N, C-alpha and C positions, 0 to 999 in steps of 0.2 A: 619020609615026605612030610609028615606032620610036624617034625622038629624044624624043618626048613620054613614051613609056613609060619610057625610061631616066631622064629627069628626074623623073618621078613616083616611081620606085623609089628614086632617090637622095634625094629629099626625105623620103620616108617613113622611110628608113633613118637619116638624120641626125636627124629629129625623135624617133624612138624612142630612139636612143642618147643624146640630150640629156635626155629625160624619165626614163630609167632610171638616169642617173648622179646624180640628186638624192638627198641624204640629209637627214633631218629629225632634230632633236634636241629632247628634252623636258626640262623642268625637273626636277631632282632625280634620285634613283635610281629605276629601274624605272618612270619616267613619272609618279611621284607628285609632288605639290606639297609643299614643306617645311611643317612645322607652323605656323610663324609666318606664312607666306603664306596658308595655309588659314584661319588665324584672322582675317586682314585681309579675306579674301574673304567669309567668313560673317558677320563683324561681331561675333564672340564676344569676351569679355573675356580668355579664357585659351586658350593653345595646347595645353594638356594633353589635351583630348579628341581632338585631331588627331594627336598623337604616336603612332607605331606601338606603343610599349610600353605605352601607356595605354588602348588600345581594348579593350573587352570582347569576349570571344570569343562567337560566336553559333553 
């Protein structure tokens, strides 16, 4: 019974260390999509409405 507990603790420790070591990366700065890519996704003809300097403040 003691060996099973040690194996279980070791397995949990290894799996937690593997899962917490993962890093994810997003496209663009601060996780935003570049204006040209957003234009392609939405299907609009101009990237101007998707650019950060061209958005109207609300």
